C-alpha positions as CSV (number, residue, x, y, z in Angstrom):
1,M,10.5,17.7,0.7
2,T,10.3,17.2,4.4
3,E,12.7,16.0,7.0
4,S,10.4,13.1,8.0
5,M,10.0,10.0,6.0
6,D,6.7,9.8,4.0
7,A,5.4,13.1,5.5
8,G,5.4,15.5,2.6
9,P,2.4,16.7,0.6
10,I,0.7,14.5,-1.9
11,I,0.1,15.3,-5.6
12,K,-2.1,12.3,-6.4
13,Q,-3.6,9.4,-4.6
14,E,-6.4,6.9,-5.3
15,K,-8.1,4.2,-3.3
16,I,-8.6,0.7,-4.6
17,R,-10.7,-2.1,-3.2
18,I,-8.7,-5.1,-1.9
19,E,-11.0,-8.1,-2.4
20,P,-10.9,-11.1,0.0
21,S,-9.9,-13.2,-3.0
22,D,-6.9,-11.0,-3.9
23,T,-3.5,-12.6,-3.7
24,A,-0.1,-11.0,-3.6
25,L,0.1,-11.4,-7.4
26,S,-3.4,-10.0,-8.1
27,L,-2.8,-7.1,-5.8
28,E,0.6,-6.4,-7.4
29,N,-1.0,-6.3,-10.8
30,K,-3.8,-3.9,-9.6
31,L,-1.2,-1.6,-8.0
32,S,1.2,-1.6,-10.9
33,V,-1.5,-0.5,-13.3
34,L,-2.8,2.1,-10.9
35,T,0.8,3.3,-10.1
36,A,1.7,3.7,-13.8
37,K,-1.5,5.8,-14.3
38,L,-0.9,8.0,-11.3
39,I,2.8,8.6,-12.1
40,T,2.0,9.6,-15.7
41,E,-0.8,11.9,-14.5
42,S,1.4,13.4,-11.8
43,I,4.3,14.1,-14.2
44,L,2.0,15.7,-16.7
45,S,0.4,17.9,-14.1
46,I,3.8,19.0,-12.9
47,Q,5.0,19.7,-16.4
48,N,1.9,21.8,-17.1
49,N,2.1,23.5,-13.6
50,R,-1.4,22.3,-12.9
51,Y,-1.0,20.4,-9.7
52,I,-2.2,20.9,-6.1
53,L,-0.2,19.7,-3.2
54,S,-2.4,18.2,-0.5
55,P,-1.0,17.8,3.0
56,Q,-1.2,14.3,4.6
57,D,-3.6,13.9,7.4
58,Q,-1.3,13.3,10.5
59,D,-4.2,11.8,12.4
60,K,-4.3,8.9,10.0
61,V,-0.6,8.0,10.1
62,T,0.1,4.4,10.9
63,L,3.3,2.5,11.3
64,A,3.9,-0.8,9.5
65,P,4.8,-3.7,11.8
66,K,8.3,-4.9,11.8
67,L,8.7,-8.0,9.7
68,D,10.9,-10.9,10.6
69,K,11.6,-14.4,9.3
70,T,8.5,-15.9,11.1
71,T,6.1,-13.4,9.3
72,G,6.0,-15.5,6.2
73,L,5.9,-18.9,7.8
74,I,2.8,-21.1,7.4
75,N,1.7,-23.5,10.1
76,W,0.3,-26.3,8.0
77,S,-1.3,-28.0,11.0
78,K,-3.9,-25.2,11.2
79,P,-7.2,-25.4,9.2
80,A,-7.3,-23.7,5.8
81,Y,-9.5,-20.8,7.0
82,A,-6.9,-20.0,9.7
83,I,-4.0,-20.1,7.2
84,K,-5.8,-17.8,4.8
85,Q,-6.4,-15.1,7.4
86,P,-4.0,-12.2,6.8
87,H,-1.6,-10.9,9.5
88,Q,-1.8,-14.0,11.6
89,R,1.4,-14.9,13.2
90,L,2.7,-18.4,13.5
91,S,1.9,-19.9,16.9
């Protein structure tokens, strides 16, 4: 364990592709399946003392933006392509 949040070593990680067609629900499904697999593999590797702790790359650390009530608002007067764009704030 480390004093900083989300700064400790990693036992397992895996990348997935996020498709332009993914929705919150499809991404949740993808991640839940992957998470179950990785947690099971991690627990087994710890039980068998066959794990490697990999340090996190501090040069790739990013901070999530602060969310507020306007983050989830949709401006229905915009065209569909603009509404579909992720991370677009209401204006």
